[in-house]
C-alpha positions in Angstrom: 325.5 -17.5 58.1 328.8 -16.4 56.5 328.8 -12.9 57.4 329.2 -11.6 61.0 326.1 -10.1 62.6 327.8 -7.1 63.6 328.8 -6.0 60.1 327.4 -2.7 59.1 324.9 -2.6 56.3 324.0 0.0 53.7 321.1 1.3 51.9 321.1 -1.4 49.2 321.0 -4.1 51.9 318.1 -2.3 53.5 316.3 -2.1 50.1 316.8 -5.9 49.5 315.6 -6.6 52.9 312.4 -4.7 52.3 311.9 -6.4 49.0 312.3 -9.7 50.6 309.9 -8.7 53.5 307.3 -7.4 50.8 307.4 -10.9 49.3 306.6 -12.4 52.5 303.7 -10.0 53.1 302.3 -10.5 49.6 302.4 -14.3 50.2 300.2 -13.7 53.3 302.8 -14.7 56.0 302.6 -11.2 57.7 299.7 -9.0 59.0 299.8 -5.3 58.1 300.9 -4.4 61.7 303.7 -6.9 61.6 304.8 -5.7 58.2 304.7 -2.1 59.4 306.8 -3.0 62.5 309.3 -5.1 60.6 309.6 -2.4 57.8 310.5 0.1 60.5 313.1 -2.2 62.1 314.7 -2.6 58.7 314.7 1.1 57.9 316.5 1.8 61.2 318.9 -1.2 61.0 322.6 -0.6 60.9 324.0 -4.3 61.2 323.5 -7.5 59.4 322.2 -9.1 62.8 319.3 -6.5 63.0 318.1 -7.4 59.6 318.4 -11.3 60.3 316.2 -10.8 63.3 313.3 -9.5 61.1 313.4 -12.7 59.1 313.9 -15.2 62.0 310.5 -16.7 62.1 309.9 -16.7 58.3 310.5 -19.5 55.9 313.9 -20.2 54.4 315.2 -19.1 51.0 313.4 -22.0 49.2 309.9 -20.5 49.7 311.2 -16.8 49.8 314.5 -15.1 50.5 315.4 -15.3 54.1 317.9 -12.6 54.2 318.6 -9.6 51.8 321.9 -10.9 50.4 320.1 -13.9 48.9 317.9 -11.8 46.8 318.9 -11.9 43.2 318.7 -8.5 41.6 317.1 -9.1 38.1 318.1 -6.6 35.3 315.5 -4.0 34.9 313.7 -4.3 31.4 314.0 -0.5 31.0 317.7 -0.6 30.9 318.7 -0.1 27.2 322.2 -0.9 26.1 322.7 2.4 24.4 322.0 4.5 27.6 318.7 6.0 26.4 315.4 4.5 27.3 313.5 5.2 24.0 310.3 4.0 25.6 310.5 6.9 28.1 311.1 9.4 25.2 308.5 8.1 23.0 305.5 7.9 25.2 305.4 11.6 26.2 305.7 12.5 22.6 302.7 10.3 21.7 300.7 12.1 24.4 301.6 15.5 23.3 301.2 14.5 19.7 297.6 13.1 20.4 296.8 16.4 22.0 298.2 18.5 19.1 296.3 16.3 16.4 293.1 16.8 18.6 293.4 20.6 18.8 295.1 21.5 15.4 293.1 19.2 13.0 289.8 19.6 11.3 288.9 15.9 11.5 285.2 15.2 12.6 286.1 12.3 15.0 289.1 13.9 16.9 288.6 11.7 19.9 290.2 8.8 17.9 293.5 10.5 18.2 293.5 9.8 22.0 293.4 6.0 21.1 297.1 6.5 20.1 298.1 6.7 23.8 297.1 3.3 25.0 298.1 1.6 21.7 301.7 3.2 21.9 301.8 2.3 25.7 301.0 -1.3 24.9 303.5 -1.5 22.0 306.3 0.1 24.1 305.4 -2.3 27.1 305.5 -5.3 24.8 308.9 -4.3 23.2 310.3 -3.9 26.7 309.2 -7.3 27.8 310.8 -8.9 24.7 314.2 -7.2 25.4 314.0 -8.4 29.0 313.6 -12.0 27.9 316.4 -11.7 25.4 318.8 -10.5 28.2 317.7 -13.3 30.6 318.4 -15.9 28.0 322.0 -15.0 27.4 
């Protein structure tokens, strides 16, 4: 390993280590008590060596990240280029708009307005995934 084990780590390193540990847990390499114990160790770790000891008996980076510095941070699909996440703005407006239409209109089948909520959620979610794919191909 290129980094010295006594090098102090920060919050980002701990978060990356927890992500790697969660991956090992989700793939069935750890039991719940092992995961809890190792998570506590990661949370209280202050040096690189303390983090490395958590992953010593787990597979190397080919199967899963062994150490937190080997985890790639993928760009979040919700990070828009303009600085405003329009999906986070539009969805609450759709919810409140559906409620307003339900209470303020004289339509016989008012419950149909609530179908706007999952439709808008699906459309906004799909638009976020297509943006994420575009940024990965660059």
